[in-house]
C-alpha positions as CSV (number, residue, x, y, z in Angstrom):
1,M,-41.5,30.7,24.2
2,P,-43.0,28.1,21.9
3,S,-46.6,27.2,22.1
4,S,-47.7,24.2,24.1
5,Q,-47.4,20.9,22.2
6,T,-47.9,17.3,23.2
7,P,-45.0,14.9,23.2
8,L,-46.6,13.2,20.2
9,Q,-46.6,16.4,18.2
10,V,-42.9,16.9,19.1
11,M,-42.2,13.3,18.0
12,H,-43.8,14.0,14.6
13,K,-41.6,17.1,14.3
14,A,-38.6,14.9,15.0
15,E,-39.7,12.5,12.3
16,K,-39.7,15.5,9.9
17,K,-36.3,16.6,11.1
18,Y,-34.7,13.3,10.5
19,K,-36.8,12.8,7.3
20,I,-38.1,9.4,8.5
21,G,-40.2,7.9,5.7
22,K,-38.6,10.1,3.1
23,V,-35.0,9.0,3.3
24,N,-34.7,5.4,2.2
25,I,-33.1,3.7,5.2
26,D,-32.1,0.5,3.4
27,N,-28.5,0.0,4.7
28,V,-26.6,0.0,8.0
29,I,-24.6,3.1,7.3
30,T,-27.7,5.3,6.8
31,L,-29.4,3.8,9.9
32,S,-26.2,4.3,12.0
33,G,-26.1,7.9,10.8
34,V,-29.7,8.5,11.9
35,I,-29.0,7.0,15.4
36,S,-25.8,9.1,15.7
37,Q,-27.8,12.3,15.0
38,I,-30.5,11.3,17.5
39,F,-27.8,10.7,20.1
40,D,-26.0,13.9,19.5
41,N,-29.2,15.9,20.1
42,A,-30.3,13.8,23.0
43,L,-27.0,14.2,24.9
44,T,-26.9,17.9,24.4
45,E,-30.6,18.3,25.4
46,P,-31.0,15.8,28.2
47,T,-34.3,17.4,29.3
48,F,-35.8,15.9,26.1
49,N,-34.5,12.4,26.7
50,E,-38.0,10.9,27.3
51,M,-39.1,12.2,23.9
52,Y,-36.0,10.9,22.2
53,A,-36.6,7.5,23.8
54,N,-40.2,7.5,22.6
55,F,-38.9,8.4,19.1
56,C,-36.4,5.4,19.2
57,F,-39.1,3.1,20.4
58,H,-41.3,4.3,17.4
59,L,-38.4,3.8,15.0
60,A,-37.6,0.3,16.2
61,A,-41.2,-0.7,15.4
62,E,-41.3,1.0,12.0
63,L,-37.9,0.4,10.4
64,P,-37.1,-2.9,8.6
65,D,-34.4,-5.2,9.7
66,L,-31.2,-5.1,7.7
67,S,-28.4,-7.5,7.1
68,I,-24.6,-7.7,6.7
69,E,-23.2,-11.0,5.3
70,N,-26.5,-12.7,6.0
71,E,-26.6,-11.6,9.7
72,K,-29.7,-9.7,10.8
73,I,-29.0,-6.1,12.0
74,T,-31.8,-4.5,13.9
75,F,-32.4,-0.9,15.1
76,K,-32.2,-2.1,18.7
77,R,-28.8,-3.8,18.1
78,L,-27.3,-0.6,16.5
79,L,-28.9,1.5,19.3
80,L,-27.2,-0.7,22.0
81,N,-24.0,-0.4,20.1
82,K,-24.2,3.3,20.2
83,C,-25.0,3.3,23.9
84,H,-21.8,1.3,24.5
85,V,-19.7,3.5,22.2
86,E,-20.9,6.7,24.0
87,F,-20.3,5.2,27.4
88,E,-16.7,4.4,26.6
89,R,-16.3,7.7,24.9
90,G,-17.4,9.5,28.0
91,E,-15.0,7.6,30.2
92,R,-12.2,8.3,27.7
93,E,-12.9,12.0,27.5
94,E,-12.9,12.3,31.3
95,E,-9.6,10.6,31.5
96,E,-8.2,12.9,28.8
97,A,-9.6,16.0,30.6
98,N,-7.9,14.9,33.8
99,K,-4.7,14.2,31.9
100,A,-4.8,17.6,30.3
101,D,-4.7,19.1,33.8
102,E,-1.3,17.7,34.3
103,E,0.1,18.5,30.8
104,S,-1.4,22.0,30.1
105,E,-1.7,23.8,33.4
106,A,0.2,26.7,32.0
107,K,-1.9,26.9,28.8
108,L,-5.4,26.8,30.2
109,S,-6.9,28.7,33.1
110,E,-8.5,26.9,36.0
111,G,-12.0,27.8,34.6
112,E,-11.2,26.5,31.1
113,R,-9.9,23.2,32.5
114,E,-13.0,22.9,34.7
115,E,-15.3,23.7,31.7
116,K,-13.6,21.0,29.6
117,R,-14.2,18.5,32.4
118,L,-17.8,19.5,32.9
119,R,-18.5,19.2,29.2
120,A,-17.3,15.7,29.1
121,R,-19.1,14.9,32.3
122,R,-22.4,16.3,31.1
123,R,-22.3,14.2,28.0
124,M,-21.6,11.1,30.0
125,I,-24.5,11.9,32.3
126,G,-26.8,12.7,29.4
127,N,-26.0,9.3,28.0
128,I,-26.8,7.6,31.3
129,R,-30.2,9.4,31.5
130,L,-31.0,8.5,27.9
131,I,-30.1,4.8,28.7
132,G,-32.6,4.9,31.6
133,E,-35.4,6.2,29.4
134,L,-34.6,3.5,26.7
135,Y,-34.6,0.9,29.4
136,K,-38.1,1.9,30.5
137,K,-39.1,1.2,26.9
138,I,-37.7,-2.3,27.2
139,M,-35.1,-1.6,24.6
140,L,-32.0,-2.2,26.7
141,T,-31.1,-4.8,29.3
142,E,-31.0,-4.5,33.1
143,R,-27.3,-5.2,33.2
144,I,-26.7,-1.8,31.5
145,M,-28.6,0.0,34.2
146,H,-26.5,-1.5,37.0
147,R,-23.3,-0.5,35.0
148,C,-24.6,3.1,34.8
149,I,-25.4,3.2,38.5
150,N,-22.0,1.8,39.3
151,K,-20.5,4.6,37.3
152,L,-22.4,7.3,39.1
153,L,-21.4,5.8,42.5
154,G,-17.7,5.5,41.4
155,Q,-16.7,8.7,43.3
156,Y,-18.4,7.7,46.5
157,Q,-15.5,9.0,48.7
158,N,-15.8,12.4,47.2
159,P,-19.3,12.5,45.5
160,D,-19.8,14.8,42.6
161,E,-23.0,16.8,42.6
162,E,-23.9,16.1,39.0
163,D,-23.3,12.4,39.5
164,V,-25.6,12.4,42.5
165,E,-28.3,14.3,40.8
166,A,-28.2,11.9,37.8
167,L,-28.3,9.0,40.2
168,C,-31.4,10.3,41.9
169,K,-33.1,11.0,38.6
170,S,-32.2,7.5,37.4
171,M,-33.6,5.9,40.5
172,S,-36.9,7.9,40.1
173,T,-37.1,6.8,36.5
174,I,-36.2,3.1,36.6
175,G,-35.9,2.2,40.3
176,E,-39.2,0.5,40.5
177,I,-38.3,-1.8,37.6
178,I,-34.9,-2.9,38.8
179,D,-35.8,-3.2,42.5
180,H,-36.8,-6.8,42.5
181,P,-35.8,-9.7,44.9
182,K,-32.9,-11.0,42.7
183,A,-31.3,-7.5,42.7
184,K,-32.1,-6.7,46.4
185,E,-28.5,-7.0,47.5
186,Y,-27.3,-4.5,45.0
187,M,-30.2,-2.1,45.6
188,D,-29.7,-2.2,49.3
189,A,-26.0,-1.4,48.8
190,Y,-26.8,1.5,46.4
191,F,-29.2,3.0,48.9
192,D,-26.9,2.5,51.8
193,L,-24.4,4.8,50.0
194,M,-27.1,7.2,49.0
195,A,-28.1,7.5,52.7
196,Q,-24.5,8.3,53.5
197,F,-24.5,10.9,50.7
198,S,-27.6,12.5,52.2
199,K,-25.7,13.3,55.4
200,N,-22.7,14.7,53.6
201,M,-22.7,18.4,54.4
202,K,-20.2,19.0,51.6
203,L,-23.1,18.6,49.2
204,Y,-25.5,21.4,48.6
205,S,-28.8,21.1,50.5
206,R,-30.8,20.8,47.3
207,V,-28.8,17.6,46.4
208,R,-29.2,16.2,49.8
209,F,-32.9,16.7,49.6
210,M,-33.0,14.9,46.3
211,L,-31.2,11.9,47.9
212,K,-33.7,11.9,50.8
213,D,-36.6,12.0,48.3
214,A,-35.2,9.0,46.4
215,I,-34.7,7.1,49.6
216,D,-38.3,7.9,50.7
217,L,-39.6,6.9,47.3
218,R,-38.1,3.4,47.7
219,K,-39.4,3.1,51.2
220,N,-42.8,4.0,49.9
221,K,-42.7,1.1,47.4
222,W,-41.9,3.6,44.5
223,Q,-45.3,5.3,44.9
224,Q,-44.9,9.0,44.2
225,R,-46.2,11.3,46.9
226,K,-47.5,13.7,44.3
227,K,-49.6,12.5,41.4
228,V,-47.7,12.4,38.2
229,E,-49.6,14.5,35.7
230,G,-48.3,12.7,32.6
231,P,-45.8,13.7,29.9
232,K,-44.8,17.4,30.0
233,K,-45.7,19.7,27.2
234,I,-42.9,21.3,25.1
235,D,-43.1,24.7,26.9
236,E,-42.7,22.9,30.3
237,V,-39.7,21.0,28.9
238,H,-38.1,24.2,27.6
239,R,-38.6,25.8,31.0
240,D,-37.0,22.9,32.8
241,A,-34.1,22.9,30.3
242,A,-33.5,26.6,31.0
243,Q,-33.4,25.9,34.7
244,E,-31.0,23.1,34.2
245,R,-28.7,25.3,32.1
246,H,-28.8,27.9,34.9
247,M,-27.8,25.4,37.5
248,Q,-24.9,24.1,35.3
249,A,-23.7,27.7,34.8
250,S,-23.9,28.3,38.6
251,R,-21.8,25.2,39.2
252,L,-19.2,26.3,36.7
253,A,-19.1,29.8,38.2
254,R,-18.4,28.5,41.7
255,A,-15.9,25.8,40.5
256,P,-13.7,24.7,42.1
257,S,-16.0,24.2,45.1
258,I,-16.8,21.5,47.6
259,G,-18.5,18.5,46.0
260,T,-17.1,19.3,42.5
261,S,-13.4,18.9,42.7
262,V,-11.1,20.5,40.1
263,R,-9.2,17.3,39.6
264,R,-11.4,14.3,40.1
265,S,-9.8,11.4,42.0
266,P,-9.5,8.1,40.1
267,S,-12.9,6.5,39.8
268,I,-13.4,3.7,42.4
269,E,-15.4,0.8,41.1
270,F,-18.3,0.2,43.6
271,V,-18.9,-3.3,44.8
272,P,-21.6,-4.2,47.4
273,S,-20.1,-5.9,50.5
274,G,-19.6,-9.6,50.0
275,L,-19.9,-9.5,46.2
276,N,-17.3,-10.3,43.6
277,V,-14.8,-7.6,42.5
278,L,-15.6,-6.0,39.2
279,S,-13.5,-7.4,36.4
280,S,-11.6,-5.2,33.9
281,P,-13.7,-3.8,31.0
282,S,-11.2,-5.1,28.5
283,S,-11.5,-8.7,29.8
284,H,-14.9,-8.9,28.1
285,M,-13.8,-7.3,24.9
286,R,-11.9,-10.3,23.7
287,G,-13.4,-12.3,20.9
288,F,-15.0,-9.3,19.1
289,R,-15.1,-9.7,15.4
290,A,-13.5,-7.3,13.0
291,V,-15.4,-4.2,12.0
292,P,-17.1,-4.7,8.6
293,S,-15.8,-2.4,6.0
294,Q,-19.3,-0.9,5.5
295,L,-19.2,0.5,9.0
296,R,-15.7,1.9,9.3
297,G,-15.8,5.6,10.0
298,Y,-19.2,5.4,11.7
299,G,-18.1,5.1,15.3
300,S,-15.7,2.3,14.6
301,H,-18.0,-0.3,16.1
302,D,-19.3,-3.6,14.8
303,A,-23.0,-3.9,14.4
304,R,-22.7,-7.6,14.7
305,L,-21.3,-7.7,18.2
306,E,-23.3,-9.8,20.6
307,E,-25.3,-7.6,22.9
308,R,-24.5,-9.8,25.9
309,H,-20.9,-8.5,25.8
310,F,-21.8,-4.9,26.2
311,F,-21.4,-3.5,29.7
312,D,-20.6,-7.0,30.8
313,N,-17.7,-6.0,33.0
314,M,-19.7,-6.5,36.2
315,T,-19.2,-9.9,37.7
316,M,-22.5,-10.4,39.6
317,S,-23.0,-13.1,42.1
318,V,-26.7,-12.1,42.2
319,P,-28.2,-13.3,38.9
320,L,-29.9,-10.4,37.2
321,P,-32.4,-11.3,34.6
322,E,-32.2,-9.8,31.1
323,R,-35.6,-8.1,30.6
324,T,-35.4,-8.1,26.8
325,P,-34.8,-11.3,24.8
326,W,-32.6,-10.3,21.9
327,R,-33.1,-13.4,19.9
């Protein structure tokens, strides 16, 4: 077990790992590569997401702005790009995993198919948890968080335990920030569903208690019952990570079981009663400019895409303010 270290010490180690200050980050390709490495580690080690978000916040302040064809490219813009790419990748991998069930049932065992699905699901959930931590640092917009919550509520007729856990953790992380009068209709609808989940006996009691705790937290005006002691030290984070790996292994061992179906039903886009139907994700992808040649092969995304397009497939009758002005 490593010795106790503060999050700041861990961040300094991360700086050394990525050679920040030694590698000359003077072009978009290098910066995109750094962001990709950070994401790969963050999504495989979700327990460290708060540290990675702090690291990104630090980098955003330290790294210079770049440009392509006289357009300013910032660390935040590339970071948002990466969040979008990872979100779409997660949805695509889930679809491919479900499709593989139908095409290769004879080739893969039931356990192997479930492991493939869970791997894709964990990466998606890791991305959502990282997005929540980045949002707390005022690095992403509020619309992204509602898109993530919508994703976690997508299986509300047959809730997935990992989705529900991620939902509860997200609410405890950013609930106080997004729970404001203009978003009340959405928040009320989210918590109505969470109340239904908390009575769903198909979910394990531990998950139902997490839901009840999240509901109580909102009722208590987001004031934690127990005093938060501050950032965890590295040995505490490692212990939590080991516990999380143990729980994931337990889920896989008992799959297929109630609450984690072998073949997930098609995701149902969640819309609070009386609100507009969600539009197709592709409807907001029109008008994107071509990928600059400098960026091809690095996630195939355009660093110049306007941030307002990302995660903009929710038609909201309730105006949700953008917390971070990008211009």
